[in-house]
C-alpha positions as CSV (number, residue, x, y, z in Angstrom):
1,M,60.1,70.8,-170.6
2,L,62.8,69.3,-168.5
3,K,64.5,71.5,-165.9
4,T,67.7,73.1,-167.3
5,K,70.4,75.4,-166.1
6,E,72.5,77.0,-168.9
7,P,72.5,75.5,-172.4
8,D,76.1,74.2,-172.4
9,A,75.8,72.4,-169.1
10,W,72.5,70.8,-169.7
11,S,73.2,69.9,-173.3
12,R,76.2,67.9,-172.3
13,A,74.3,66.2,-169.5
14,M,71.2,65.6,-171.6
15,F,72.9,64.4,-174.8
16,N,76.3,63.1,-173.9
17,N,76.4,59.8,-175.8
18,L,72.9,59.9,-177.2
19,K,74.2,61.0,-180.6
20,L,76.0,57.6,-180.9
21,Y,72.6,55.8,-181.0
22,L,70.5,58.2,-183.1
23,P,69.7,57.1,-186.6
24,G,71.6,60.0,-188.0
25,K,75.2,60.3,-189.3
26,T,77.0,59.6,-186.0
27,G,74.7,56.8,-185.0
28,K,75.0,55.1,-188.3
29,Q,78.8,55.0,-187.9
30,Q,78.5,53.6,-184.4
31,F,75.9,51.0,-185.6
32,A,78.3,49.9,-188.4
33,I,81.2,49.6,-185.9
34,L,79.1,47.4,-183.6
35,K,77.7,45.4,-186.4
36,E,81.2,44.7,-187.8
37,A,82.4,43.7,-184.4
38,G,79.3,41.4,-184.0
39,A,78.2,43.4,-180.9
40,L,74.6,44.1,-181.8
41,D,73.5,41.0,-180.1
42,M,75.5,41.7,-177.0
43,P,73.7,42.8,-173.8
44,F,73.1,46.5,-173.6
45,D,73.8,46.5,-169.8
46,N,77.4,47.1,-169.0
47,E,77.1,45.6,-165.5
48,N,78.4,48.7,-163.7
49,G,75.2,49.1,-161.7
50,Y,74.0,52.2,-163.4
51,N,71.7,50.6,-166.1
52,S,68.0,50.3,-165.7
53,E,66.1,47.0,-165.3
54,L,65.0,47.4,-168.9
55,A,68.5,47.8,-170.2
56,K,69.5,44.5,-168.5
57,T,67.0,42.7,-170.8
58,R,68.0,44.4,-174.1
59,T,70.8,44.1,-176.6
60,Q,72.8,46.9,-178.3
61,G,70.7,46.3,-181.4
62,D,67.5,46.5,-179.4
63,F,68.5,49.9,-178.0
64,F,69.3,51.3,-181.5
65,S,65.9,50.0,-182.7
66,D,64.1,51.6,-179.7
67,I,65.7,54.9,-180.4
68,A,65.0,54.8,-184.1
69,K,61.3,54.0,-183.4
70,A,61.1,57.0,-181.0
71,V,62.7,59.3,-183.6
72,E,60.3,58.1,-186.2
73,E,57.3,58.4,-183.9
74,Y,58.0,62.0,-183.2
75,G,59.1,62.8,-186.8
76,V,62.5,64.2,-185.7
77,D,64.4,65.7,-188.6
78,M,67.7,63.8,-188.3
79,D,69.4,66.0,-191.0
80,R,68.7,69.0,-188.8
81,V,69.9,67.2,-185.7
82,D,73.1,66.2,-187.5
83,K,73.7,69.8,-188.6
84,L,73.1,71.1,-185.1
85,Y,75.4,68.5,-183.5
86,A,78.1,69.5,-186.0
87,S,77.7,73.2,-185.3
88,T,77.5,72.9,-181.6
89,R,80.8,71.0,-181.6
90,S,82.4,73.9,-183.3
91,P,84.7,76.2,-181.3
92,Q,83.3,76.8,-177.9
93,V,82.6,80.4,-176.8
94,D,85.6,80.4,-174.4
95,E,87.9,79.4,-177.3
96,L,86.8,82.3,-179.5
97,D,89.0,85.3,-180.0
98,P,88.3,88.2,-177.6
99,Q,86.7,90.4,-180.3
100,Q,84.1,87.7,-181.0
101,R,83.5,87.0,-177.4
102,E,83.0,90.7,-176.7
103,H,80.2,90.9,-179.2
104,G,78.5,87.8,-177.8
105,S,76.9,87.0,-181.2
106,Q,78.6,83.6,-181.3
107,K,77.5,82.7,-177.8
108,S,73.8,83.6,-178.5
109,E,73.9,81.6,-181.8
110,H,75.5,78.7,-180.0
111,E,72.9,78.8,-177.2
112,A,70.1,79.0,-179.8
113,E,71.4,75.9,-181.6
114,L,71.7,74.0,-178.3
115,S,68.1,75.0,-177.4
116,E,66.8,73.9,-180.8
117,L,68.7,70.6,-180.5
118,F,67.2,70.0,-177.1
119,L,63.7,70.7,-178.3
120,L,64.1,68.3,-181.2
121,L,65.4,65.5,-179.0
122,E,63.4,66.1,-175.8
123,P,60.4,63.9,-177.0
124,V,62.8,61.1,-177.9
125,Y,64.5,61.3,-174.5
126,K,61.1,61.3,-172.7
127,K,59.8,58.4,-174.7
128,L,62.8,56.3,-173.8
129,R,62.4,57.2,-170.2
130,T,58.7,56.2,-170.2
131,M,59.7,52.9,-171.8
132,G,61.9,52.2,-168.8
133,Y,65.3,53.4,-169.8
134,N,67.1,55.6,-167.3
135,H,69.2,58.7,-167.9
136,Y,72.5,56.6,-167.8
137,D,71.1,54.1,-170.4
138,I,70.3,57.0,-172.8
139,T,73.3,59.2,-172.3
140,G,76.1,57.3,-170.5
141,D,76.0,60.1,-167.9
142,A,75.6,58.6,-164.4
143,R,74.4,61.9,-162.9
144,E,70.6,61.7,-162.7
145,I,68.9,64.9,-163.7
């Protein structure tokens, strides 16, 4: 497993924009937007210097395809991923009322969901990295982990 600190911090760094390219609900919306704009054939590299050498040779559509293949290869349950993404975006622990925070049940449930999401997507992330994509390509996060 990849090194992690606390679930909220690593989940943001690990997943950031990845959800936009997954073949689940959010990714399908992003795919439709790019398709309608005629952007699927545009280069994936945004020329800011953070992209990998592989990304410089791929299109937006290629990247969607590579992720979909990795998801299929590992049998990732995208319905579950979509549900976990939706629930982990619900009110953060810091935003809960003091009584809920005091009991900590919301925090442990939130952390458990983030951990499950991480375990479901870790093989996809690793597959993309072994293909030659870097962390920035996959997540849009320029901090290397």
